C-alpha atoms as one frame of an Amber mdcrd trajectory, in Angstrom:
protein
 104.544  84.617  70.879 103.936  85.386  74.547 100.447  86.142  75.769  99.373
  88.981  78.029  98.834  89.391  81.749  95.723  91.499  82.306  95.384  93.142
  85.726  91.601  93.280  86.095  89.796  95.377  88.710  86.585  93.860  90.040
  83.534  95.559  91.570  83.886  96.681  95.172  80.291  96.151  96.208  77.776
  95.943  93.384  78.223  93.676  90.372  76.263  96.146  88.237  79.197  98.557
  88.666  81.355  96.335  86.451  82.605  98.199  83.366  82.029  96.441  80.032
  85.805  96.229  79.425  86.250  94.196  82.616  83.592  91.712  81.482  85.088
  91.559  77.979  88.578  90.889  79.352  87.337  88.018  81.499  85.556  86.621
  78.438  88.630  86.867  76.203  91.229  85.552  78.689  92.380  81.953  78.347
  92.428  81.539  82.127  91.978  83.519  85.321  94.345  83.826  88.286  92.090
  84.636  91.235  92.724  85.603  94.837  89.801  83.384  95.866  88.320  81.182
  93.147  85.023  80.881  95.068  84.523  84.658  95.002  85.587  84.927  91.359
  83.223  82.067  90.433  80.292  84.211  91.633  81.468  87.023  89.387  81.874
  84.701  86.388  78.424  83.188  87.010  76.972  86.714  86.999  78.640  87.257
  83.598  77.573  83.836  82.299  81.204  82.771  81.766  83.066  79.537  82.396
  86.841  79.865  82.537  89.663  77.777  83.947  90.966  79.312  87.166  94.070
  79.043  89.297  94.389  80.372  92.845  96.934  83.141  93.306  97.021  84.699
  96.755  99.420  85.562  99.565 100.072  81.933 100.559 100.190  80.578  96.990
 102.791  82.866  95.406 104.715  79.793  94.225 101.979  79.350  91.586 103.233
  82.515  89.895 105.921  80.629  87.985 103.361  78.299  86.398 101.112  81.235
  85.499 103.998  83.077  83.836 105.070  79.963  81.905 101.562  79.625  80.492
 101.601  83.287  79.417 105.038  82.851  77.815 103.569  79.881  75.908 100.968
  82.215  74.386  97.992  82.138  76.766  96.411  85.277  78.184  95.638  85.539
  81.893  93.243  87.837  83.748  94.549  88.400  87.283  91.908  89.574  89.763
  91.454  90.094  93.478  88.239  89.613  95.436  87.244  93.282  95.150  88.999
  96.260  93.612  92.306  96.559  91.802  94.785  93.700  92.201  98.439  94.463
  92.924  97.805  97.466  95.212  98.454  96.290  98.771  97.997  92.856  97.233
 100.254  89.873  96.400  99.570  90.466  92.707 102.382  93.022  92.741 104.867
  90.101  92.846 103.621  88.474  89.634 103.508  91.844  87.845 107.115  92.582
  88.808 108.160  89.087  87.646 106.168  89.380  84.396 107.751  92.734  83.538
 111.232  91.364  84.302 110.558  88.561  81.796 109.319  90.947  79.094 105.676
  89.869  79.388 103.122  92.489  78.388 101.065  93.667  81.395  97.803  95.529
  80.711  95.680  97.216  83.393  91.890  96.981  83.131  90.649  99.598  85.622
  87.357  99.948  87.461  86.309 101.402  90.784  88.913 102.099  93.443  87.870
 101.700  97.078  90.214 104.384  98.409  89.225 106.964  95.769  85.528 106.109
  96.180  85.760 106.587  99.970  87.693 109.837  99.527  85.102 111.185  97.077
  82.265 110.844  99.595  84.285 111.829 102.697  83.473 115.533 102.522  87.168
 116.216 103.184  89.650 118.281 101.157  90.586 115.943  98.308  93.353 118.037
  96.732  96.083 116.044  98.548  95.901 112.544  99.976  98.045 109.530 100.752
  97.144 105.869 100.454  98.731 103.828 103.253  97.605 100.346 102.266  97.064
  97.922 105.130  97.945  99.193 108.583  99.993  96.790 110.723  98.038  94.193
 112.704 100.254  94.658 115.756  98.651  97.370 117.933 101.960  99.049 118.844
 103.098  99.178 115.209  99.654 100.462 114.151  99.817 103.288 116.735 103.326
 104.203 115.545 102.226 104.326 111.887  99.187 106.469 112.733 101.383 108.798
 114.810 103.693 109.234 111.790 100.710 110.264 109.666  99.179 112.617 112.205
 101.364 115.639 111.435 101.248 115.360 107.644  99.097 117.649 105.517  96.346
 116.245 103.305  94.063 113.262 103.824  95.157 109.688 104.202  93.338 106.416
 103.735  94.142 102.823 104.545  92.423  99.521 103.968  91.152  96.830 106.297
  92.244  93.226 106.028  89.874  91.123 103.889  89.214  88.846 106.854  87.730
  91.852 108.650  85.439  92.880 105.800  84.769  90.204 103.214  83.311  91.452
  99.925  79.550  91.344  99.728  78.426  91.899  96.190  74.897  93.017  95.478
  72.997  93.310  92.231
């Protein structure tokens, strides 16, 4: 019987913000697919866990096939990003799409969301908003995207590239 792919959100700033279900899922998973194993190792050390890990990030998408084969063989995998929910503006969306196409059970394990957290403390009208993901790196394309958004009603949020703001967990 096939295992399960758990999509596990990780804390976006403070390890004490980790919900118990996130910790329990990491503890129960057979292995972890991590965006950056060094960052995830810090999280596992905080939880007192030792788990086998495989890197799964933008330039290692070819590892997805091996991850899915292990799940089809009966193992469970916890997929996580460095901070926040994997698969949203994240290469994890590829493995989820492939898992669903193969009939693999995919289970979300939610926690804090950076865009919703920022919106909540913005002081802006929160009744309507749009999440834009990562803005283009190219300055011309970025200006064009922002110009498109300018006339729309409601709030919008985007994210910065991880290389511009690496996660810094505190306890």
